[in-house]
RODO-2510 file (C-alpha; in nm, 4 decimals, decimal comma):
residues 87
     n   res          X          Y          Z
     1     x     1,4665     1,2300     0,6861
     2     x     1,6723     1,0805     0,4068
     3     x     1,5044     0,7529     0,4129
     4     x     1,1947     0,9079     0,2775
     5     x     1,3470     1,0496    -0,0381
     6     x     1,1948     0,9605    -0,3468
     7     x     1,4502     0,7175    -0,4744
     8     x     1,4669     0,5209    -0,1357
     9     x     1,0922     0,5331    -0,1023
    10     x     1,0310     0,3915    -0,4521
    11     x     1,3044     0,1230    -0,4093
    12     x     1,1395     0,0028    -0,0804
    13     x     0,7930     0,0211    -0,2187
    14     x     0,9046    -0,1917    -0,5168
    15     x     1,0573    -0,4372    -0,2741
    16     x     0,7496    -0,4663    -0,0667
    17     x     0,5217    -0,4979    -0,3634
    18     x     0,7364    -0,7884    -0,4852
    19     x     0,6676    -0,9630    -0,1727
    20     x     0,2813    -0,9089    -0,1669
    21     x     0,2273    -1,2881    -0,2632
    22     x     0,3151    -1,3572     0,1017
    23     x     0,0217    -1,1435     0,2206
    24     x    -0,2110    -1,2769    -0,0599
    25     x    -0,1571    -1,6232     0,0979
    26     x    -0,3386    -1,5006     0,4013
    27     x    -0,7079    -1,5670     0,3573
    28     x    -0,8392    -1,2538     0,5508
    29     x    -0,6066    -1,0199     0,3458
    30     x    -0,6979    -1,1826     0,0228
    31     x    -1,0708    -1,1459     0,0887
    32     x    -1,0365    -0,7741     0,1949
    33     x    -0,8126    -0,6936    -0,1048
    34     x    -1,0472    -0,8449    -0,3509
    35     x    -1,3442    -0,6623    -0,1828
    36     x    -1,1558    -0,3366    -0,1848
    37     x    -1,0938    -0,3704    -0,5570
    38     x    -1,4459    -0,4649    -0,6336
    39     x    -1,5853    -0,1869    -0,4283
    40     x    -1,3718     0,0639    -0,5940
    41     x    -1,4824    -0,0611    -0,9314
    42     x    -1,8560    -0,0446    -0,8262
    43     x    -1,8260     0,2949    -0,6855
    44     x    -1,6490     0,4354    -0,9887
    45     x    -1,9229     0,3332    -1,2124
    46     x    -2,1720     0,5442    -1,0351
    47     x    -1,9592     0,8638    -1,0253
    48     x    -1,9898     1,1690    -1,2414
    49     x    -1,7012     1,2920    -1,4410
    50     x    -1,5847     1,5329    -1,1750
    51     x    -1,6335     1,2733    -0,8998
    52     x    -1,4342     1,0210    -1,1019
    53     x    -1,1429     1,2735    -1,1264
    54     x    -1,1550     1,3373    -0,7564
    55     x    -1,1890     0,9602    -0,6850
    56     x    -0,8776     0,9010    -0,9207
    57     x    -0,6844     1,1650    -0,7269
    58     x    -0,7758     1,0140    -0,3900
    59     x    -0,6550     0,6692    -0,5100
    60     x    -0,3344     0,8116    -0,6364
    61     x    -0,2691     0,9950    -0,3123
    62     x    -0,3599     0,6671    -0,1195
    63     x    -0,0808     0,4780    -0,3285
    64     x     0,1610     0,7691    -0,2929
    65     x     0,1223     0,7772     0,0843
    66     x     0,1315     0,3968     0,1048
    67     x     0,4944     0,4274    -0,0164
    68     x     0,5660     0,6286     0,3118
    69     x     0,4083     0,3597     0,5268
    70     x     0,6056     0,0934     0,3408
    71     x     0,9313     0,2879     0,3936
    72     x     0,8439     0,3379     0,7631
    73     x     0,7539    -0,0234     0,8182
    74     x     1,0678    -0,1407     0,6390
    75     x     1,2871     0,0890     0,8542
    76     x     1,1128    -0,0197     1,1753
    77     x     1,1538    -0,3831     1,0670
    78     x     1,5292    -0,3259     1,0128
    79     x     1,5599    -0,1519     1,3531
    80     x     1,3461    -0,3814     1,5530
    81     x     1,3892    -0,7020     1,3548
    82     x     1,5359    -0,9025     1,6416
    83     x     1,2503    -0,7917     1,8760
    84     x     0,9992    -0,9025     1,5990
    85     x     1,1499    -1,2548     1,5858
    86     x     1,0453    -1,2888     1,9529
    87     x     0,6731    -1,2343     1,8753
***
């Protein structure tokens, strides 16, 4: 699908990331986000060099796949935006 090309995906991802302050206003999200960051830092300190390389690859792949989720969410929001207003 054309919406998932790199240029569109990166544009939407940047747009979403600019709006993360909205999510950080949510207490539950903010706590989970902070804990995730802390847990990743704690884990990374205990890993061997090879494990750190694998961990870094996993984190990079997580962020790369997250762009697809952002793009899909954005496109669904556009398509079903009126229905979402009813929730």
